C-alpha positions, 0 to 999 in steps of 0.5 A, a space after each residue: 403444641 409445646 411438645 412439638 417445638 423440639 421436634 421442629 428444631 430437630 427437623 431444621 437440623 435434618 434439613 441443613 444436613 440434607 442441603 449440606 450434602 447437596 452443596 458438597 456434591 456441587 463442590 461448594 464446600 464452604 456453604 456445606 460447612 456453614 449449613 452444618 454449623 447451623 445444624 450444630 446450633 439447632 442440635 444444641 437448641 432442640 435438646 435445650 428446648 426439650 429440657 426447658 419445656 420439660 418435654 421427653 419421650 415420643 419420637 424425639 430421641 429417635 428423630 434426633 439420632 436420625 437427623 444427627 446421622 445425616 448432619 453429623 455422619 453422612 454429610 461430614 463424611 461426604 464433605 471430607 471426601 470431596 475436600 481430600 479430592 480437592 487437596 489432592 488435585 491442588 497438590 497431588 500426593 503420590 500415595 493418593 494418586 497411586 491409590 485413589 481408593 484411599 480417599 474413601 477412608 473419609 466414609 469411615 465417619 458415617 459408618 462409625 457415626 451410625 454405631 455411635 448413635 445406635 449405641 447412644 440410643 440403647 445405653 442408659 448411662 448416657 444422660 449427663 455423660 457420653 461414652 465416646 466422642 459425640 457426633 456433632 463434636 466430631 463433625 465440627 472438628 473437620 468442618 472448621 479444619 476445612 474452613 481454615 484451609 478455605 480462608 487462610 488469611 483470617 485475622 488472629 490475635 495469636 496467629 496459629 496459621 503457621 501450625 494449622 495450615 500444614 495440617 489442614 492442607 495435608 490430605 493424609 493427615 486429615 484422613 488420619 484424623 478421620 480414622 482416629 476420631 472415628 474410633 473415638 466415636 465408639 470408644 468406652 471413654 466417658 466424656 461430659 455432655 454439654 447439656 445445660 440443666 439450667 442457667 445457674 453456674 452451680 448446676 453447669 460448672 463444667 459446660 460453662 467452663 468449656 464455653 468460656 474457654 472456647 470463647 477465649 480461644 475464639 477471640 485469640 485464634 478465630 475459627 481455629 478455636 473449634 478444632 482446638 477445643 475439640 482436641 482439648 475436650 478429647 484429651 481432658 476426657 482421656 486424662 480424667 478417665 485414665 489418670 484422675 478418676 479411672 473408676 468414675 464417670 466424668 459428670 457435670 
């Protein structure tokens, strides 16, 4: 029975992704984003459960990738497309009004996510180290940018809304992030995997450090913590790869 537990959690991830797509079509972007946050939690839990239960092999890896393609590829691409449409309707941008097909750039996310996940399934290097930005991190960057726009008056100990709001409310900037982050999905840049081997600090110093950093940012900047921590994750990985240890993998 225990071998099926991770797969059941994975199907919950898939279901949330499907429902997020429905909500995006209905124009309920907030609920769509909430569903992908739940999907992200389930995506973390299925891997954690598999490691704790010592379950591996079978259909788990393929099922996980297929679920991630829906929840962190197709769903965020569609949500981003709908979001950019809303932004352009509220404050029309001449370029997007003249060339509305540019909004389809949002679908570069599912395209590159498919390559990212296929690469992961066939790359034996990616156990404790990812090569390229993980799809859940990419999806959560955009999810929380959208939520920051939808809820601009959230209380913050350190008020970063003056910096954040002009960024998240500009459709061209958001689409630009979509292009840059899509290329990061398939970039040959080692990025550490947020996988906990156990609950011991000694075994998981880097993941625990990033979780603590994220919690600190959450306390001071509310949900702006997620886009910030994703950017820190990317920048740290690039610096570690190109400047600190260019010939070594980033590991735990």
